[in-house]
C-alpha positions as CSV (number, residue, x, y, z in Angstrom):
1,X,22.5,-28.3,13.1
2,X,24.2,-26.9,15.5
3,X,27.6,-27.4,14.1
4,X,26.1,-25.7,11.0
5,X,24.6,-22.5,13.2
6,X,27.7,-22.0,14.6
7,X,29.5,-21.7,11.0
8,X,26.8,-19.6,9.7
9,X,27.5,-17.3,13.0
10,X,30.9,-17.6,12.1
11,X,30.6,-16.6,8.8
12,X,28.9,-13.5,9.4
13,X,30.8,-12.5,12.1
14,X,33.7,-12.3,9.8
15,X,31.7,-11.1,6.9
16,X,30.8,-7.8,9.3
17,X,34.2,-7.4,10.6
18,X,35.9,-7.7,6.8
19,X,33.2,-5.8,5.5
20,X,33.6,-3.0,8.2
21,X,37.4,-3.1,7.0
22,X,36.8,-2.7,3.4
23,X,34.2,-0.2,3.1
24,X,32.8,1.9,5.3
25,X,29.0,1.9,6.7
26,X,26.7,4.4,5.6
27,X,25.7,7.3,8.2
28,X,22.7,7.3,10.0
29,X,21.3,9.8,8.1
30,X,22.2,8.0,4.9
31,X,20.3,5.0,6.1
32,X,17.2,7.0,7.1
33,X,16.7,9.1,3.6
34,X,16.8,5.3,1.8
35,X,14.3,4.0,3.6
36,X,12.3,7.3,3.6
37,X,12.7,7.4,-0.3
38,X,11.5,3.4,-0.3
39,X,8.8,4.3,1.6
40,X,7.6,6.7,-0.5
41,X,7.5,4.5,-3.5
42,X,5.5,1.7,-1.8
43,X,2.5,2.4,-3.7
44,X,4.0,2.7,-6.9
45,X,4.3,-0.7,-9.8
46,X,7.3,-2.0,-9.3
47,X,8.1,-1.8,-13.3
48,X,8.4,2.4,-12.4
49,X,10.7,2.4,-9.8
50,X,14.4,2.9,-10.1
51,X,16.8,0.1,-8.5
52,X,20.3,1.1,-9.1
53,X,22.8,-1.5,-10.4
54,X,26.2,-2.9,-11.5
55,X,27.2,-4.1,-14.7
56,X,29.3,-7.2,-13.1
57,X,31.5,-8.0,-16.0
58,X,33.1,-4.5,-16.5
59,X,32.7,-3.3,-13.1
60,X,34.5,-6.5,-11.1
61,X,36.7,-8.0,-14.1
62,X,39.2,-4.7,-14.3
63,X,40.6,-5.6,-10.9
64,X,43.5,-7.2,-10.6
65,X,43.2,-8.3,-7.1
66,X,39.6,-10.0,-7.3
67,X,39.5,-13.9,-6.6
68,X,36.6,-16.0,-6.5
69,X,36.4,-15.0,-2.7
70,X,37.0,-11.4,-2.9
71,X,34.4,-11.8,-6.2
72,X,31.8,-12.5,-3.6
73,X,32.7,-10.8,-0.8
74,X,32.5,-7.6,-3.3
75,X,28.9,-8.4,-4.5
76,X,28.1,-8.8,-1.0
77,X,29.4,-5.5,0.0
78,X,27.4,-3.9,-3.1
79,X,24.2,-5.7,-1.4
80,X,25.1,-4.1,1.7
81,X,25.7,-0.5,0.6
82,X,22.5,-0.5,-2.2
83,X,22.7,-1.5,-5.0
84,X,19.8,-3.2,-6.4
85,X,20.1,-4.9,-9.8
86,X,22.6,-6.9,-10.9
87,X,23.6,-7.4,-14.6
88,X,25.5,-10.8,-15.3
89,X,27.2,-11.9,-18.3
90,X,26.9,-15.6,-18.7
91,X,28.8,-18.6,-20.1
92,X,28.4,-22.4,-20.1
93,X,31.3,-24.8,-19.4
94,X,30.6,-28.0,-21.2
95,X,33.3,-29.9,-19.5
96,X,31.9,-29.2,-16.0
97,X,28.5,-28.3,-17.7
98,X,27.8,-25.5,-15.3
99,X,27.3,-21.8,-15.6
100,X,29.9,-19.1,-15.0
101,X,30.3,-15.6,-14.9
102,X,32.0,-14.5,-18.4
103,X,35.7,-14.7,-18.0
104,X,35.7,-15.9,-14.3
105,X,36.3,-18.9,-12.3
106,X,33.1,-18.0,-10.2
107,X,29.9,-20.0,-10.9
108,X,26.6,-18.5,-11.3
109,X,25.2,-20.7,-7.9
110,X,27.8,-19.3,-5.9
111,X,26.5,-15.9,-6.8
112,X,23.0,-16.9,-6.1
113,X,24.1,-18.0,-2.9
114,X,25.8,-15.4,-1.7
115,X,22.5,-12.8,-2.9
116,X,20.5,-15.2,-0.8
117,X,22.5,-14.6,2.3
118,X,21.8,-10.9,1.9
119,X,18.1,-11.7,1.5
120,X,18.0,-13.8,4.9
121,X,19.5,-11.2,6.9
122,X,17.7,-8.3,5.3
123,X,14.4,-10.1,5.2
124,X,12.7,-7.5,7.5
125,X,9.6,-4.4,7.4
126,X,12.7,-2.4,7.8
127,X,15.1,-3.3,5.1
128,X,13.6,-5.5,2.6
129,X,13.9,-4.0,-0.9
130,X,13.4,-5.6,-4.5
131,X,16.7,-7.4,-5.9
132,X,16.6,-7.6,-9.9
133,X,18.7,-9.9,-11.8
134,X,19.2,-9.4,-15.7
135,X,21.0,-12.3,-17.4
136,X,22.8,-12.2,-20.7
137,X,24.8,-14.8,-22.3
138,X,27.8,-14.1,-24.8
139,X,27.5,-15.4,-28.0
140,X,29.8,-18.1,-27.7
141,X,26.9,-19.8,-25.6
142,X,24.1,-18.6,-27.7
143,X,26.2,-20.2,-30.6
144,X,26.5,-23.7,-28.8
145,X,22.9,-23.2,-27.2
146,X,22.3,-27.4,-28.8
147,X,24.1,-28.5,-26.0
148,X,22.2,-27.3,-23.2
149,X,19.1,-26.6,-24.9
150,X,17.0,-29.4,-23.0
151,X,18.8,-28.3,-19.7
152,X,16.4,-26.9,-16.8
153,X,17.6,-23.6,-16.4
154,X,15.2,-23.2,-13.1
155,X,17.1,-25.8,-11.5
156,X,20.4,-23.6,-11.4
157,X,18.5,-21.0,-9.7
158,X,16.7,-23.3,-7.3
159,X,20.2,-24.5,-6.2
160,X,21.8,-21.2,-5.2
161,X,18.6,-19.2,-4.1
162,X,15.1,-19.9,-2.1
163,X,12.1,-20.1,-4.2
164,X,10.2,-18.2,-1.9
165,X,12.2,-14.9,-2.4
166,X,11.6,-15.2,-6.3
167,X,8.5,-13.6,-8.0
168,X,7.8,-15.8,-10.8
169,X,5.6,-15.4,-14.1
170,X,3.1,-17.6,-12.2
171,X,2.9,-15.0,-9.4
172,X,2.4,-12.0,-11.7
173,X,-0.5,-14.5,-13.4
174,X,-2.4,-14.4,-10.4
175,X,-2.0,-11.0,-9.0
176,X,-3.4,-9.9,-12.5
177,X,-6.0,-12.3,-12.3
178,X,-7.0,-10.8,-8.2
179,X,-6.6,-7.0,-10.1
180,X,-3.6,-6.3,-8.4
181,X,-1.8,-4.9,-10.8
182,X,-1.5,-1.0,-12.2
183,X,0.1,1.6,-14.5
184,X,-0.1,5.1,-14.3
185,X,-3.9,5.4,-15.3
186,X,-4.9,2.9,-12.5
187,X,-5.8,-1.0,-12.4
188,X,-4.3,-2.8,-15.5
189,X,-3.9,-6.5,-16.6
190,X,-0.9,-5.7,-18.3
191,X,0.4,-3.9,-15.3
192,X,2.6,-5.0,-12.5
193,X,2.2,-5.1,-8.4
194,X,3.0,-2.3,-6.4
195,X,6.2,-2.4,-4.3
196,X,4.2,-2.6,-0.8
197,X,2.7,-6.1,-2.2
198,X,5.7,-7.3,-3.4
199,X,7.4,-7.0,-0.4
200,X,4.8,-7.2,2.4
201,X,1.7,-8.9,0.8
202,X,3.4,-11.7,-1.5
203,X,6.6,-11.4,0.4
204,X,9.0,-11.7,-2.9
205,X,12.4,-10.2,-3.4
206,X,13.9,-11.0,-6.5
207,X,12.6,-10.4,-10.1
208,X,15.0,-12.6,-12.7
209,X,15.0,-11.5,-16.3
210,X,16.4,-12.4,-19.7
211,X,18.1,-9.6,-21.9
212,X,18.7,-12.1,-24.7
213,X,18.4,-15.8,-25.4
214,X,15.0,-16.8,-24.2
215,X,14.6,-19.2,-27.3
216,X,17.8,-21.4,-25.8
217,X,15.3,-22.7,-23.1
218,X,11.7,-24.2,-23.1
219,X,9.9,-21.6,-22.2
220,X,7.5,-24.2,-19.6
221,X,11.2,-24.8,-17.6
222,X,11.5,-21.3,-16.6
223,X,8.9,-20.2,-14.7
224,X,11.1,-18.5,-12.7
225,X,12.9,-16.0,-15.8
226,X,11.0,-13.3,-17.0
227,X,11.2,-13.0,-21.3
228,X,13.8,-10.0,-22.4
229,X,10.2,-8.5,-24.0
230,X,9.7,-7.3,-20.6
231,X,12.6,-5.2,-20.1
232,X,13.8,-1.7,-21.9
233,X,17.6,-2.2,-21.3
234,X,19.3,0.4,-23.1
235,X,23.0,0.9,-23.5
236,X,24.0,4.0,-25.5
237,X,23.1,7.3,-23.3
238,X,23.8,9.4,-26.5
239,X,20.5,8.0,-28.2
240,X,18.5,9.4,-25.2
241,X,16.9,12.5,-24.7
242,X,17.8,13.8,-21.0
243,X,16.1,15.7,-19.4
244,X,12.6,14.9,-20.7
245,X,11.1,18.2,-21.8
246,X,7.5,18.2,-21.7
247,X,4.3,16.2,-20.0
248,X,4.0,14.3,-23.2
249,X,7.6,13.0,-22.6
250,X,6.8,11.8,-19.4
251,X,3.9,10.1,-20.2
252,X,5.6,8.6,-23.1
253,X,8.2,7.5,-21.0
254,X,5.6,6.0,-18.2
255,X,4.2,3.9,-20.6
256,X,7.7,2.0,-21.1
257,X,8.2,-1.1,-18.5
258,X,11.3,-1.6,-16.6
259,X,13.3,0.8,-18.0
260,X,17.5,0.5,-17.4
261,X,20.5,2.0,-19.0
262,X,23.8,0.8,-18.6
263,X,27.0,3.0,-19.2
264,X,30.2,4.6,-17.7
265,X,28.7,8.0,-15.6
266,X,30.3,10.8,-13.3
267,X,27.8,11.4,-10.5
268,X,27.5,14.7,-11.8
269,X,24.5,13.6,-14.1
270,X,23.0,10.8,-12.5
271,X,20.1,12.7,-11.8
272,X,18.9,14.1,-14.8
273,X,18.9,10.1,-16.3
274,X,17.3,8.9,-13.6
275,X,14.7,11.9,-13.8
276,X,14.4,10.5,-16.9
277,X,12.9,7.1,-15.5
278,X,15.9,4.7,-16.1
279,X,17.5,2.6,-13.3
280,X,21.4,3.4,-14.1
281,X,23.9,0.5,-14.0
282,X,27.3,0.9,-14.0
283,X,30.1,-0.1,-15.6
284,X,32.4,1.9,-13.9
285,X,35.2,-0.5,-12.4
286,X,34.8,-1.2,-8.6
287,X,38.7,-1.3,-7.3
288,X,38.1,-3.2,-4.0
289,X,41.3,-2.2,-2.3
290,X,40.6,1.1,-2.4
291,X,36.6,0.8,-0.9
292,X,38.2,1.7,2.5
293,X,39.1,5.4,1.1
294,X,36.8,8.5,0.1
295,X,36.8,8.2,-3.6
296,X,35.0,8.7,-6.6
297,X,33.4,5.4,-6.7
298,X,32.1,5.8,-3.4
299,X,30.6,9.1,-4.3
300,X,29.2,7.6,-7.3
301,X,27.3,5.0,-5.2
302,X,25.5,7.5,-2.8
303,X,24.5,9.9,-5.6
304,X,23.3,6.8,-7.7
305,X,21.2,5.9,-4.5
306,X,19.3,8.8,-3.9
307,X,16.9,10.8,-6.5
308,X,15.1,12.7,-3.8
309,X,17.2,13.7,-0.6
310,X,20.6,15.1,-1.1
311,X,23.1,12.5,-1.4
312,X,26.3,13.9,0.2
313,X,24.2,15.8,3.2
314,X,20.2,13.8,3.4
315,X,19.9,15.9,6.5
316,X,20.1,19.3,4.7
317,X,18.3,22.0,6.2
318,X,16.6,24.9,4.6
319,X,18.4,28.4,5.5
320,X,17.6,29.3,8.9
321,X,18.0,32.5,8.1
322,X,15.3,32.7,5.7
323,X,13.5,30.8,8.4
324,X,13.6,33.5,11.0
325,X,12.1,35.9,8.3
326,X,9.5,34.0,6.9
327,X,8.3,32.4,10.5
328,X,5.4,34.2,12.3
329,X,5.9,31.8,15.4
330,X,8.8,31.4,17.8
331,X,8.8,27.6,18.1
332,X,11.0,26.1,15.7
333,X,10.7,22.4,14.6
334,X,12.6,21.1,11.5
335,X,10.8,17.5,11.6
336,X,8.9,19.0,8.0
337,X,9.9,18.2,4.2
338,X,10.4,20.9,1.6
339,X,11.1,20.8,-1.9
340,X,13.7,23.3,-3.3
341,X,13.8,24.4,-6.9
342,X,16.4,26.1,-8.5
343,X,16.2,26.9,-12.4
344,X,19.4,26.5,-13.3
345,X,20.7,23.7,-10.6
346,X,20.2,20.0,-11.1
347,X,20.2,18.8,-7.3
348,X,18.0,16.3,-5.2
349,X,15.8,19.0,-3.9
350,X,14.6,17.3,-0.4
351,X,15.4,19.2,2.5
352,X,14.5,19.6,6.1
353,X,12.4,22.9,6.9
354,X,11.1,24.4,10.4
355,X,7.1,23.1,10.2
356,X,6.2,26.5,11.5
357,X,7.7,28.7,8.7
358,X,5.1,30.0,6.4
359,X,5.2,28.5,2.6
360,X,3.1,27.5,-0.1
361,X,2.2,23.7,-0.8
362,X,2.9,21.2,-3.4
363,X,-0.7,19.9,-4.8
364,X,-1.5,17.4,-7.2
365,X,-4.6,16.3,-8.7
366,X,-6.6,13.9,-7.5
367,X,-4.9,11.0,-8.8
368,X,-3.0,11.7,-12.1
369,X,0.4,10.6,-11.2
370,X,2.0,13.8,-13.1
371,X,-0.1,16.8,-12.9
372,X,0.8,19.2,-10.1
373,X,0.0,22.8,-8.7
374,X,1.4,25.2,-6.3
375,X,-0.9,26.4,-3.6
376,X,-1.4,30.1,-3.5
377,X,-1.9,30.3,-0.1
378,X,1.1,29.6,2.4
379,X,1.1,28.8,5.7
380,X,3.0,26.4,8.5
381,X,3.2,22.7,7.3
382,X,0.5,22.2,10.1
383,X,-2.2,24.1,7.8
384,X,-1.8,21.8,5.5
385,X,-4.6,19.5,7.2
386,X,-7.0,22.5,6.4
387,X,-9.1,21.6,3.6
388,X,-8.9,25.0,1.4
389,X,-4.7,25.1,1.0
390,X,-5.0,23.3,-2.3
391,X,-7.4,24.1,-5.1
392,X,-10.3,22.3,-5.8
393,X,-10.0,18.4,-6.9
394,X,-6.2,18.8,-5.8
395,X,-4.5,17.3,-2.3
396,X,-1.3,17.6,-0.3
397,X,1.1,15.6,-2.5
398,X,5.1,14.3,-2.8
399,X,6.8,12.9,-5.5
400,X,6.8,9.2,-5.3
401,X,9.2,8.1,-8.1
402,X,11.6,10.2,-10.4
403,X,9.7,10.8,-13.3
404,X,6.8,12.7,-10.7
405,X,9.8,14.4,-9.6
406,X,10.7,15.4,-13.5
407,X,7.4,16.4,-14.0
408,X,7.2,19.0,-11.1
409,X,10.6,20.7,-12.8
410,X,8.7,20.9,-16.1
411,X,5.3,22.6,-14.1
412,X,7.6,25.0,-12.3
413,X,9.5,25.9,-15.6
414,X,6.2,26.6,-17.8
415,X,5.1,28.4,-15.0
416,X,8.0,30.7,-15.1
417,X,9.8,30.5,-11.9
418,X,13.6,31.0,-11.2
419,X,13.2,29.2,-7.2
420,X,10.8,28.2,-5.1
421,X,10.7,26.4,-1.7
422,X,7.3,24.7,-0.6
423,X,6.1,21.9,1.4
424,X,5.8,18.7,0.5
425,X,3.7,15.6,1.9
426,X,6.7,14.0,4.5
427,X,7.6,14.5,7.5
428,X,9.1,13.2,11.1
429,X,7.0,14.9,13.3
430,X,5.7,11.2,15.2
431,X,9.0,10.0,15.7
432,X,12.1,12.1,15.4
433,X,14.3,10.7,11.9
434,X,11.2,8.6,10.7
435,X,10.5,10.1,7.6
436,X,6.8,9.1,6.5
437,X,3.8,10.9,4.4
438,X,0.1,10.9,5.2
439,X,0.0,14.3,7.0
440,X,0.9,15.5,10.1
441,X,-1.3,12.9,12.2
442,X,1.0,10.0,10.2
443,X,2.6,7.2,12.2
444,X,5.9,6.1,12.1
445,X,5.6,2.5,11.4
446,X,8.9,1.5,12.6
447,X,8.6,3.0,16.4
448,X,8.4,0.8,19.4
449,X,5.1,0.1,20.9
450,X,4.1,1.0,24.2
451,X,7.1,2.9,26.4
452,X,8.9,3.4,29.2
453,X,6.9,5.0,31.3
454,X,3.8,2.8,30.3
455,X,5.8,-0.3,30.9
456,X,6.8,1.0,34.3
457,X,2.9,2.1,35.1
458,X,2.3,-1.8,34.0
459,X,4.6,-3.4,36.1
460,X,4.7,-1.8,39.2
461,X,1.6,-2.8,40.7
462,X,2.4,-6.2,39.6
463,X,5.3,-6.2,41.6
464,X,4.0,-4.6,44.2
465,X,1.2,-7.3,44.8
466,X,3.4,-10.5,44.3
467,X,5.8,-8.6,46.9
468,X,2.8,-8.2,49.5
469,X,1.8,-12.2,48.6
470,X,5.3,-13.2,49.2
471,X,5.4,-11.4,52.7
472,X,2.5,-13.1,53.9
473,X,3.8,-16.5,52.8
474,X,6.8,-16.1,54.8
475,X,4.3,-14.7,57.8
476,X,2.1,-18.1,57.8
477,X,5.3,-20.2,57.3
478,X,7.2,-18.7,60.9
479,X,4.5,-17.2,62.7
480,X,3.0,-19.6,65.4
481,X,-1.2,-19.5,65.8
482,X,-2.4,-19.1,68.9
483,X,-5.3,-22.3,68.8
484,X,-2.4,-24.7,68.2
485,X,0.0,-23.6,70.9
486,X,-2.9,-24.2,73.6
487,X,-4.5,-27.4,72.0
488,X,-4.4,-29.4,75.3
489,X,-6.1,-26.7,77.3
490,X,-8.9,-26.2,74.7
491,X,-9.1,-30.5,75.3
492,X,-9.6,-29.8,79.2
493,X,-12.2,-26.9,78.7
494,X,-14.2,-29.1,76.4
495,X,-14.2,-32.2,78.3
496,X,-15.3,-30.5,81.6
497,X,-17.7,-29.0,79.5
498,X,-19.0,-32.2,78.2
499,X,-19.6,-33.8,81.7
500,X,-22.2,-31.2,82.9
501,X,-24.1,-31.9,79.9
502,X,-27.6,-33.8,80.2
503,X,-27.9,-37.1,78.3
504,X,-31.1,-37.6,76.6
505,X,-34.4,-35.4,75.9
506,X,-34.9,-32.6,78.9
507,X,-38.4,-33.6,80.3
């Protein structure tokens, strides 16, 4: 037991040093932006959320320096830097009766074990995320499926990964029976759970899916893997209409579940595809020897992860000179979120604004996901709590996934805006750098409870009382009590008094 623990600690110590040498960590600003973006999506069903990914075969096989150890370490590095989807091509080796990643000597079980280690380390409210693993079989494997027709693919998954992390078909059936699945119109028996329920209620982390070859296995033997018809997986971006042009386009796209787009992209066109509602699966090569340098791939990666905040400068502040001209207050507090729209620029729109600046508000119609309005009234961020800032049946809002963000752009285009800045429902008023929605009084779920002053206020009286009792104990232990020092004298007095007493009853 102790030896196993030491090995585990040594592995992660070595891994941490290796990772630090190979790939610089994200800045605190990037980490805060990613966490706030995840939290925005907690009430969105998981099939409508982008999960940036890598197609492992084209992305890693083009490097001539990857042995099996480096292969697995690179997957760990990708996980630690925000990749949430792995498209894996598998082949079956008849001699070993085992599954391998295509054209490599890497066992599928070893890849699962690597992912499982990451899940264990990141399984906290602060860092948890959803990982999707999409499995595709090569043609040779499909042709010789009779060789493993009766094999139990579930046992392979169970060998490499803790089953408690996996969201199964039975889990989905149970959630649908409990009316806990949703689509854009509300509860749906054909929908999926929200990210909040997935991560924090049923406490799952992984969704497995087949992209082909479902019929190679008995369905009853694969309760952990969702069938290929679950996913809308596209490999030819040339056939797509992006960006989406109308609200009808938005509505049609939202009807498709689990949308993925595989291809070799440049970071300059990431956002328009993400706002089409797709999770991008990169086939761009990962050169592990160059990861410690600022290169094209790293810039691609950060742009892939963020659709809300600016990937280059997540803490981008709205023009301070404009703040001076538009603020009626002497106070300054850069703690509030602003949506910045420019017609001819396709950039991530979230910026940080001075909460005391006067601007209009983004308003969403009731519970409709894609119906928006920009308020006529302007005010500070704190004025958003007033009832009349948004028109009737609207409430102060924010886009919670890329499709909603695209629908705002379409609304602004239709209204004829060339550029526009307006408040959105996100702020870090309660705790610096903890960006949350829910209005000005929302509290940060990650803050430490209590404070240093409260802690001292509780501990000082107790410490003083304990110190006083300790002094009393020492005093009684060392001081002499007078009645004990004069015991013999007291005996003489009592004896003399007793002799003078009359025996019997007085007459």
